[in-house]
N, C-alpha and C positions, 0 to 999 in steps of 0.2 A: 863604617870603622875607614877613618883618618891616619893614613902617617905620614912622614915627611922630614926632614933633618928639624933640628931644634933653629926654634925665630921663622918659621915659614909660615904661622899665621894662624896654627891649630886651632889654639886655645881661643884668639880668637873670631873663631869662627862660631866654637861650641859657646862664648858671651854671646856673640850674635843671637843667636837663637834663644839663649836663656832671658834676653830682653824682649823677649815676644810675650812676657809677664810681668806682671806690677814687681817694683823693688829695684834698687841698685843692682842687680844682673850678679850673675857669678865672680864676679871677682870684686866685687861693691865698690867699682870704681868713681867719680862723680861725672856728672855725666858730661860735663862742661869739657873731660878731659878723654873723653872717647872716639872723636873726630880724629881723621888720619891727619897724618903729620907731613911736611916737608914740602916738594915744589909741586906745584899744583893742586894741592890739597885745597878744601871746599872752605873748612873751617866748621862743618857741619859734617850730620852722620841720619842716617834713617835705616832703619832695619824691617821688614815686609818677608811674608809668608801666604802661600796657599795651600789648606790640606785637602789630602781627600775626598773630605767630606761636603766641602764647598767655604769651609769656615776659611774668614779672611782675616788677618791681623797683620797691623803695621805700624808700628812706633819711630819716631824721630825726634831731634831735638827740638826743643819751643823757639820760635824766631825772637831774639829781643831779653830770652832768658835762659842761659847757656847751661846752669844745672839743672833743667825742669825740662821735662816732656811730654807728649802727647800721644794717644795711640789712638786709630781707628780700627775699628770693628764693622766687619764688612761693609766698609765705605765711610758709614757714617761715626762722627766723635760721639762714643758712650757718655754717658750723663756723670759716671764713678769708673773709674779704671779694676774696682770688683767685677764691674760686668765682663770685664776680658778675662779674669781669673777664676770667673764660673764655666767660662767657653775652656779655658785651657789652661793645665797647670806642669810645670817642668820641678823637675828633678834632678840636685845635679852632685859630681864627685868631684875634687881637686889636690892636687896635690898641699895644698897648703891647709886641707880639711885633715890631713894626718895627724896634727899637732891639737886636734882638738879636745883628745882625753888630758892632755896635759894644759893647753889651751886657759883664759881665763875666764869668771863664768859667764862675762859677755857676751866672751865667744861662739859660749855654748847654749848659751838664750838665745843668742841669734842664729844659731843654727835651728834650735827648738820651734821657734818663732816660724821658721821657712818651712818649715813643717807643717805646722799647723792653718797656716795661713794658706798652701798649698791645697787643702781641705775646706778650710772655711776661711774663708775672702774676707769677710768680716772682723777677725779679728787683727789685721794691721791697723783698722781705726780703732779699737779695744784699744791696745798701747800704745797708739798716738793720740789719742783722746787723755790718757793717764798722764802722759811727760809733759801732753800743753799744761794738763790744768796742775801736777808736780812744780813746772819750770815756772808758771805763775806766785804759784803758792811762796816759794824761794824768794823769788822775788819782794813780795811783799814782806816776808820776814825781815829777811836784810834790811826792810826801811825803817825796820818797829815803830810803822807809822798805822797798817792796816784797822779796819775798822772789824772786828769776830765775826761781824755779819758775813760781810765778802769770805774770810777767809772759813767760815763754816761752808757756804758756797762749794767754793775748791775742792773740799774736803771731803766736799758729799759728792762730787765727780768723780774727785780720784778713789773713793771706796766704791763706786760703781761700776768702774771699769776695773775696776782693780781687779776684784770680784769676776768681773765677765772674762777677763785675759786668760784669768787663771784658770777659772773653771773650762776655758778651751781648751787649754794646755793639758789640762787634766782627763778628759775626756777625748783629745787625741793618743795620749800616753796608752789609758783604758785598749782604745781599738788596735794600737799599734802591738802594742804586748799579746793578748790574744793572736794575731796575724802571722807574730813571730813565732811563735809558743805550738800554731796548727799549721806552723809548716811553711810558710810565707815565704822565709827566709833561707829553707835548706838550700845547700849542706853547707852552709858558712855559720858560725857560732851563734846560737840562740844567748840573746842578752834581754837580760829585765830593765827597764827605761821606769825611771820615778821623777820624782821633785823633792830636792830641799826648799821648802817652801811655807812658811808660818802661817800663810793665806790659805794655801792647797792643804797642811793638816787642819786648820779648821773647816774648811769645806768639804773634807771627807767625813766630819760626824756632825756637823751642825747645818741647819736650813742656810743658803744665802742672804735672802734678807738680815738674820739674823747676821750676818759675818759683816755684811756690809755696815749694818746699826752700831758692832765692836771698833771696826775701821774709821769708823766715823768720831767716832768715842778716846782710839786710840792717837787720832791725826792732832786732834785739841789739846790733848791730853802731851803728846810729845812737839810741840810749837817750840819751845825754848830750845831744845835737845838739838831739833831739827833747823833752825835757823841758823844756832852755833856750828852744825855739820853741813851747814847747806845743801840738805840733801834730804829725801823721806825715808824715816829709816824703817818705814813699812810699804811696800811694793813688790807688784809683779818686778820690776828691776834688781833686785834681792834674791832671787828665785837662782838656784843652779840646779841644773839637770845632770841627776845620777845615771851613769851606765856603769854597769857589772853583766860579768858572764854572767849567765839563770843559771848553771849546772854547780860553779863552789862560790856562787857572790862575789869571787873577786874581780875590787873593782879595776875599770879598762885600764887606769892612771898604771897597775901595775901589772897589765901587761906587759908581751914583746909588742916591738913594733907591726912583723908578720902579723898577729894577734889581732891587734889592732885595726890594723887595716880592714883584716879579714871579719870583724865587729863591724867597721862601720860601713861595708858592703851589705852585711848583714840586712845590715839598717834601713839604707835606700833602697835597699830591694823588697823590703818587706813595707816599706811605704810606695813607694810605686805601686806593689800588688795590691796595697790597701786603696789607692785613687783609683786603679783600673776598676775594681769591684764596686765601689762606691756610684763611681761619676758613670759606668761601663764606657768609658775608654782612656786609654793608657798614658799618662804624663809623658811630657817630653824625659828622656831617662840621659845625662848627658855625663861623660863619663871620660874624663882628662888622667890621662896617662894612669887608668885603672890595676896596670899589673906589678905597677913600681911598691916592692913588699911582699909582694906575693911567692910563693911556690909552685911547682908545675903542677901541685893536688888543688891547689887554692885559683888559678888558673884554668884549671880544668871545670874544676867547680862553679868558677864565671863564666865559661863558655857556656856549660851547659844550664846555667839557669836561664839563659840570655837566646839561648838557642827555643826552651821547652817553654818559655814565657811568652804571655801576649806584651808586648812592651817593644817600646818604639826607643832603641837605644841608639845614641853615635856616639864612637868612644875613638882615641888620638893613642899616638902612638909614636914612637921613635921609626920601628920596623916592621913589616908586614909579615916576616918569618915570626912572629911574637904572639901575633894572631891567630897562626893556626889551628885548625880546629872551632874556629868560628866561624859559623853558616852564613857568614852574612857579606854582602859588598862589599867590593877595595877600594879604598881610593888613596892618591900619593896629590898632597900638595905640595906645590913649591909656592915662591915667590909670585905674587897675583894671577893661580890657576888651580884648576880641581883636575884630577885626570885619572879615570877607570884606571884601576890596574888591569 
């Protein structure tokens, strides 16, 4: 547990840890904006860690390409970032995520996809491949001169990757719902997670290959409509992530702020438990100011879950006193230093 005044770097520490796995990190910041600024700053950044099992991971800004980064896995450059994701997973909770339930569908999709990638690293490639094919198709439709065969090839790619991405989301939610229903998130509220997604609805009743065929036909039929909208009318980018209280079926968006925070913690704890069970090793669990909006009962519940669970958790807060009851090492963060309490 790390405590200290606002602005001393607590979130920066958690962000550095989050960069040990592929993605944009805890705050989703551009890599070109991560470097320390001010007198004496190098203008670049790097993060490295050695784990008790001997695993070594390092990442740094790519020289000459400020918004890209490279990894080193046990001293060697991995062929793909998925190799890193297969060795280490990270799950995090930040104060900004408190708006998840009332945020846009895009924000909920990003949250869901991070959960999926933590267990299925290849999911990120499926999403990226769909977005690439869709963007190319949008450009061709806007030019109004593309050959039908060219469009058909892109639509074939879109259909395949859309189905694969949606199937991965569905599989994750099935596993996570089961884990939460069987107590992985206790004593936090049990939630029911689902997708509002036309492709998922079809996949639930129809073989994947048939859904792909139907999507190809739908894309061909919707070319004029999609050209006018400058966006594909079907695809994983149209999905919403639905969260509700499992007992009352009340949507999370209609719950109180404290109840929403409790639901969110339950999801994160359930997901961390699922990863630990599936991989045999726990993920990095990064909790930035997790006690905000929690009453004393919920705080005690979180401490109990962390004290009894086999989770590698890093927590931040402004005061050590608020973490009384958490059986963990405590450190104080000041400008440029971390000291044991």
